[in-house]
C-alpha positions in Angstrom: 17.2 10.1 -10.3 15.2 7.2 -11.8 17.1 5.1 -14.5 16.2 7.2 -17.3 17.1 10.4 -15.4 13.6 11.8 -15.4 13.7 14.7 -13.0 10.0 14.9 -12.4 6.7 13.2 -13.2 6.1 16.0 -15.7 9.1 15.4 -17.5 8.0 11.6 -18.0 4.7 12.6 -19.2 5.9 15.6 -21.6 8.5 13.3 -23.1 6.2 10.2 -23.6 5.6 9.1 -27.2 2.2 7.5 -26.2 0.8 10.3 -23.9 -2.2 10.6 -25.8 -2.9 7.0 -25.0 -2.4 7.5 -21.1 -5.7 8.0 -19.1 -6.6 8.0 -15.4 -10.1 6.6 -14.8 -12.0 7.3 -11.6 -15.5 5.9 -10.7 -17.3 8.6 -12.5 -14.7 10.7 -14.6 -11.9 10.0 -16.9 -8.9 12.4 -18.1 -6.4 11.9 -20.8 -3.0 12.9 -19.3 -2.1 14.9 -22.6 -4.7 17.3 -21.6 -2.4 18.6 -19.0 0.0 19.8 -21.7 -2.3 22.7 -22.5 -4.4 23.1 -19.2 -4.2 22.9 -15.5 -6.2 21.2 -12.7 -5.2 24.4 -10.4 -6.8 27.7 -10.5 -3.4 29.5 -10.5 -0.2 29.1 -12.7 1.7 26.2 -11.1 5.0 28.4 -11.4 3.6 30.4 -8.6 4.2 27.4 -6.2 8.1 27.3 -7.2 10.3 26.7 -4.2 7.3 26.3 -1.9 6.5 23.6 0.7 3.0 22.5 -0.6 0.5 20.1 1.0 -1.8 18.2 -1.4 -4.9 17.4 0.8 -7.6 17.0 -1.9 -10.6 14.7 -1.0 -10.7 13.4 -4.5 -8.1 10.9 -5.5 -8.1 11.9 -9.1 -7.8 15.5 -8.1 -4.6 14.7 -6.0 -3.2 12.6 -8.8 -3.4 15.5 -11.4 -1.9 17.9 -8.6 0.9 15.6 -8.0 1.9 15.5 -11.7 2.0 19.3 -12.0 3.7 20.1 -8.8 6.4 17.7 -8.9 9.5 19.5 -10.2 8.1 22.8 -9.0 7.7 22.7 -5.4 10.6 22.5 -2.9 8.5 19.8 -0.9 5.5 18.0 -1.7 3.4 16.7 1.4 1.1 13.8 0.1 -1.9 13.9 2.6 -3.8 10.6 3.2 -7.5 11.0 2.9 -8.2 9.6 6.5 -5.6 11.8 8.3 -7.2 12.9 11.6 -8.0 16.5 11.4 -6.4 16.8 14.9 -3.0 16.0 13.4 -3.1 18.9 10.9 -1.7 21.7 12.8 1.3 19.3 13.8 1.7 18.3 10.0 1.6 22.0 9.1 4.2 23.1 11.6 6.8 20.2 11.1 6.5 20.3 7.2 6.8 24.3 7.1 3.7 24.3 4.7 3.6 27.3 2.5 0.6 26.4 0.3 -2.2 24.0 0.6 -3.7 22.6 -2.6 -7.0 20.9 -2.1 -10.5 20.5 -3.6 -11.9 21.3 0.0 -13.0 24.6 1.4 -10.2 26.8 2.7 -12.3 26.9 6.0 -11.1 23.2 6.4 -7.6 24.5 6.8 -7.8 27.1 9.6 -4.6 25.8 10.9 -2.9 27.1 7.8 -3.7 30.7 8.3 -0.3 31.7 7.2 -0.3 29.3 4.1 -1.6 30.1 0.7 -4.9 28.2 -0.3 -5.0 26.9 -3.9 -8.1 25.2 -5.1 -7.8 22.2 -7.4 -10.1 19.9 -9.5 -10.4 16.7 -11.1 -10.7 18.3 -14.6 -8.7 20.9 -16.5 -9.9 24.3 -15.5 -7.4 26.9 -16.4 -4.9 27.5 -19.2 -1.4 26.0 -18.6 1.4 28.3 -17.7 5.1 27.8 -18.1 7.0 25.5 -15.9 10.4 27.1 -16.2 13.3 25.7 -14.2 13.0 22.2 -12.6 13.3 21.8 -9.0 14.4 18.7 -7.0 11.2 18.3 -5.1 11.2 16.6 -1.7 8.5 14.1 -1.4 6.9 13.7 2.2 4.9 10.5 2.8 3.0 9.5 5.9 3.2 6.2 7.8 0.1 4.3 8.4 -0.1 5.3 12.4 -3.9 6.0 13.1 -4.1 6.7 17.0 -1.2 9.0 17.3 0.2 11.5 14.8 1.7 9.7 11.8 5.6 10.0 11.1 6.4 11.7 7.9 9.0 10.1 5.7 11.4 12.1 3.4 11.6 10.5 -0.1 12.9 11.8 -3.6 11.4 10.8 -6.8 14.7 8.8 -7.3 14.1 6.6 -4.2 10.3 6.3 -4.9 11.0 5.2 -8.6 14.0 3.1 -7.9 12.3 -0.3 -8.4 10.4 0.8 -11.7 12.2 -0.1 -14.9 11.5 3.3 -16.7 13.3 2.7 -19.8 11.2 -0.4 -20.5 8.1 1.6 -21.5 4.6 -0.4 -21.8 2.5 -0.2 -24.9 -0.9 1.7 -24.3 -2.7 -1.4 -24.0 -1.1 -2.0 -20.6 -3.7 -0.8 -18.1 -2.7 -0.7 -14.1 -5.3 -0.7 -11.2 -4.9 -1.0 -7.6 -7.0 -1.4 -4.5 -4.8 0.8 -2.7 -5.3 4.7 -2.6 -2.3 6.4 -4.6 -1.7 8.6 -1.5 -0.2 5.6 0.3 3.1 4.0 -0.5 1.6 1.0 -2.3 -0.7 2.8 -4.3 1.8 5.5 -5.2 4.2 2.9 -6.5 1.5 1.6 -9.0 0.7 5.1 -9.9 4.2 5.8 -10.8 4.6 2.5 -12.6 1.7 3.5 -14.8 2.8 7.0 -15.4 6.8 6.5 -15.8 6.4 3.5 -18.2 3.5 4.7 -20.4 0.4 3.0 -19.0 -3.1 4.0 -17.8 -4.5 3.7 -14.5 -8.0 2.7 -13.0 -8.3 4.4 -9.6 -10.2 2.7 -6.9 -12.6 4.6 -4.4 -13.2 4.1 -0.7 -17.1 4.7 -1.4 -17.1 2.0 -4.0 -18.0 -1.6 -2.9 -15.4 -4.3 -4.1 -17.8 -5.7 -6.6 -18.5 -2.5 -8.3 -14.8 -1.7 -8.4 -13.9 -5.0 -10.2 -16.6 -4.7 -12.6 -15.5 -1.0 -13.5 -12.0 -2.5 -13.6 -12.9 -5.2 -16.0 -14.8 -2.7 -18.2 -11.3 -0.9 -18.6 -9.7 -4.3 -19.5 -7.1 -3.9 -16.6 -4.1 -6.1 -17.1 -2.0 -5.4 -14.1 -3.5 -4.9 -10.4 -2.3 -4.8 -7.0 -3.6 -4.8 -3.5 -2.9 -6.2 0.1 -3.7 -9.8 0.9 -7.0 -8.5 2.7 -7.9 -6.5 -0.5 -7.7 -9.7 -2.6 -9.7 -12.0 0.2 -12.5 -9.3 -0.1 -12.2 -9.6 -3.9 -12.7 -13.2 -3.9 -15.6 -12.9 -1.4 -17.2 -10.2 -3.5 -18.2 -12.9 -6.3 -16.9 -10.5 -8.8 -13.1 -11.6 -8.9 -13.7 -13.0 -12.4 -14.8 -9.9 -13.9 -11.3 -9.0 -14.4 -8.6 -11.3 -16.6 -5.1 -9.7 -15.5 -1.9 -10.6 -16.7 -0.2 -9.7 -13.5 -1.4 -9.9 -9.9 0.7 -8.2 -7.2 0.1 -8.6 -3.4 2.1 -6.4 -0.8 1.5 -4.7 2.6 0.7 -7.9 4.5 2.0 -11.5 4.7 1.0 -13.4 1.8 0.3 -16.8 3.1 -0.1 -19.9 0.8 -3.6 -20.2 1.0 -4.2 -16.7 -0.7 -1.5 -17.4 -3.3 -3.4 -20.7 -4.2 -6.7 -19.2 -4.4 -5.5 -16.4 -6.7 -3.7 -19.0 -8.8 -7.0 -20.9 -9.3 -9.0 -17.8 -10.2 -6.2 -16.5 -12.5 -4.6 -19.4 -14.0 -2.8 -17.3 -16.7 -1.6 -14.4 -14.5 1.6 -13.8 -13.0 0.9 -14.1 -9.2 3.5 -12.0 -7.3 4.0 -10.8 -3.7 6.3 -8.0 -2.9 7.8 -6.6 0.3 7.8 -2.6 0.6 7.5 0.0 3.2 7.4 3.6 3.2 10.7 3.6 5.1 12.6 0.9 3.5 11.2 1.2 -0.1 10.7 -1.8 -2.4 12.8 -4.5 -1.3 12.0 -7.7 -3.5 9.2 -9.4 -5.4 8.5 -13.3 -5.5 6.9 -14.8 -8.5 7.4 -18.5 -7.9 3.8 -19.1 -6.4 5.3 -19.8 -2.8 4.9 -18.0 0.3 8.0 -16.5 1.9 11.3 -15.9 -0.2 14.3 -18.2 -1.0 17.3 -17.7 1.1 19.4 -17.0 -2.0 17.8 -13.5 -2.2 20.0 -12.5 0.7 23.1 -13.5 -1.2 23.6 -10.9 -3.7 22.3 -7.3 -4.1 19.7 -6.9 -6.7 19.0 -3.3 -7.9 21.1 -2.0 -5.2 19.0 -3.6 -2.5 20.9 -5.3 0.2 19.2 -7.5 2.9 19.9 -9.3 6.2 18.3 -10.8 8.9 19.5 -9.7 12.4 17.6 -10.7 15.7 15.1 -12.5 13.2 14.2 -9.2 11.9 14.4 -8.2 8.1 16.8 -5.4 7.5 17.1 -3.6 4.2 19.8 -1.0 2.7 19.1 0.4 -0.7 18.9 3.7 -2.6 15.1 3.1 -2.4 15.2 3.8 1.2 13.8 7.1 2.4 16.3 9.8 3.7 15.0 10.5 7.1 11.8 11.2 9.2 10.9 14.8 8.9 10.9 16.6 12.3 11.8 13.7 14.5 15.4 14.0 15.1 15.3 11.8 18.0 14.0 8.7 15.8 16.7 7.5 13.5 15.3 5.8 10.0 18.6 3.9 9.6 21.1 2.3 11.7 24.7 3.1 11.8 25.5 0.7 8.8 22.6 2.3 6.8 20.0 -0.4 7.2 16.4 0.0 8.0 15.1 -2.3 10.7 11.7 -3.4 9.2 10.3 -5.2 12.4 9.1 -7.9 10.3 10.2 -11.2 11.6 11.5 -14.1 9.4 12.1 -17.7 10.1 14.4 -19.8 7.9 12.9 -23.3 7.1 14.4 -25.6 4.4 16.3 -22.9 2.7 13.4 -20.3 2.5 12.6 -17.4 4.8 9.0 -17.1 6.0 7.2 -14.1 7.4 5.6 -14.9 10.8 4.8 -11.6 12.0 5.6 -8.1 13.4 7.9 -7.5 16.2 5.3 -5.0 17.8 2.3 -7.6 17.3 3.5 -10.3 19.5 0.9 -11.9 21.9 2.5 -13.1 25.4 1.1 -16.2 26.6 2.6 -17.2 29.9 6.0 -15.9 28.8 5.8 -17.5 25.5 5.6 -15.6 22.1 2.9 -16.0 19.7 2.7 -14.2 16.3 -1.0 -13.8 15.3 0.0 -14.0 11.5 1.6 -17.5 12.1 -1.7 -18.9 13.5 -3.7 -17.2 10.8 -1.8 -18.8 8.0 -2.6 -22.0 9.5 -6.5 -21.4 10.0 -6.5 -19.9 6.3 -5.4 -23.2 5.1 -8.9 -24.7 5.9 -10.7 -25.2 2.5 -14.0 -23.5 4.0 -12.1 -20.5 5.5 -11.7 -17.2 3.5 -9.8 -15.1 6.2 -9.1 -14.9 9.8 -8.1 -12.5 12.8 -6.1 -13.8 15.7 -5.9 -11.6 18.7 -5.2 -11.8 22.5 -7.7 -12.3 25.3 -7.0 -11.6 29.0 -6.5 -14.7 31.1 -6.1 -14.9 35.0 -3.5 -17.7 34.7 -1.2 -16.8 31.6 -2.1 -13.3 31.4 -3.5 -13.8 27.8 -4.7 -16.4 25.5 -5.0 -16.7 22.0 -8.6 -16.5 20.2 -9.5 -16.4 16.5 -12.3 -14.8 14.4 -13.0 -16.5 11.1 -14.8 -15.6 8.0 -15.9 -18.3 5.7 -16.0 -18.3 2.0 -19.2 -17.4 0.3 -20.3 -20.9 -0.5 -19.2 -22.4 2.9 -22.0 -20.8 5.0 -23.1 -22.6 8.1 -26.5 -24.0 8.2 -26.9 -25.3 11.8 -25.3 -25.1 15.2 -23.8 -28.6 14.9 -22.4 -27.6 11.6 -20.7 -24.6 13.5 -19.4 -26.8 16.2 -17.9 -29.4 13.8 -16.0 -26.8 11.8 -14.5 -25.2 14.8 -13.2 -28.7 16.0 -11.7 -29.1 12.4 -10.0 -25.7 12.7 -8.7 -26.6 16.3 -7.3 -29.9 15.2 -5.4 -28.4 12.2 -3.9 -25.9 14.6 -3.0 -28.7 17.1 -1.3 -30.5 14.4 0.6 -27.6 13.1 1.4 -25.4 16.2 2.6 -25.3 19.6 0.2 -25.6 22.4 0.3 -22.1 23.6 -0.4 -20.9 20.0 -3.5 -22.8 19.5 -6.6 -20.6 20.0 -8.6 -20.9 23.1 -11.8 -20.0 21.1 -13.0 -19.5 17.6 -15.7 -17.4 16.5 -17.4 -17.3 13.1 -18.1 -13.9 12.0 -19.7 -12.3 8.7 -16.7 -10.1 8.1 -13.7 -8.3 9.5 -12.9 -4.7 9.5 -10.2 -3.6 7.0 -8.3 -0.2 7.4 -8.1 2.4 4.7 -4.6 1.2 4.2 -5.9 -2.2 3.0 -4.6 -4.1 6.0 -6.8 -6.0 8.4 -7.7 -3.9 11.4 -5.7 -5.3 14.4 -6.2 -4.4 18.0 -2.7 -2.8 18.1 -3.2 -0.9 14.8 
């Protein structure tokens, strides 16, 4: 269980001294969490879901959040469905998770694969009187990995493992307002949702339909003090022209490599904020957080376990063992989540330089150039240091001699737009020269293309060809 022995999200809300101050804000709605003490967003008594395996598949993020609070501690198993799950994968999910009930704000016809499951409508408002909850269950939480082309793996957590990095006993004042670019049905967003709920803060939810500029304006109107997102989220925020609509005390990056350029850019915009980058994954849980303003992490982080988290580098890959680690994959007996020593192999590759470890890429994302390895993220970090570059994407292109070469797509900062073809060529030469100075020859892009934008996936990560 979490540090204060909270047995469910409901316990945390029910026992909070400042619950009346805690709110969830959506783009066009707001609910005071205290309303759930007397009412429900489900059209049944929540006790009717006791001991069941429940799939929460609401389209609306606020409706999903309210359902989470009410069902945790009642259901035997809670499956948190991401909003972009391919409908073709639904029958597989239903079967593997042994779903007994579907909670959704959509039509029951959308869940034809759930004929044997009970359908429970839910809402983003309090629609029925609250019923008694009775005895608490130790709910198993099922989260999805970020796979998109094939059926995603389902990862088994408990509230204790999910909340392991949260200092529950250190409750915040009602003036603390969290927000996140993530959807709370993903691990990164769920962490922020739990931080707000378990520590007594409020939360401003983002929306996939909302422009980054509009979201930042809305977050600023609610005086957001703590906010998180991926580096790609933050690069888009800086490009939106609305980054200064918020004045946060704490800015957090996770989900992708935080290179020095994005950390420096955020420090320039938010000089009074703590700028932190964290490592976490659905399988390994929250590993660590770095607040010194530098990319990478000190080698000293590996010397002693903090919060029960043990880390090591083996075969250049980061491995983590901790009470925050998921228990197992659901229904994939042939795929172990941990090794024989209890470590999760994250697949994130580290390189030690001058007493500090730096992330250089993912094991599965390597480009093979004539038998030589290239991590796209390593090249992007060099390109992103150019003062006119906002973000970049490095990928492979087939080559008859080497099999592949490296090419790059580059997005410029809003005030660095090109005016002539010669300006374009000059900038490309500058970027290439910077790469030649910093990288081995096989890592230098064979071509650079200036593009207006790069695709960012629903997970908040830049879309890579192998994603």
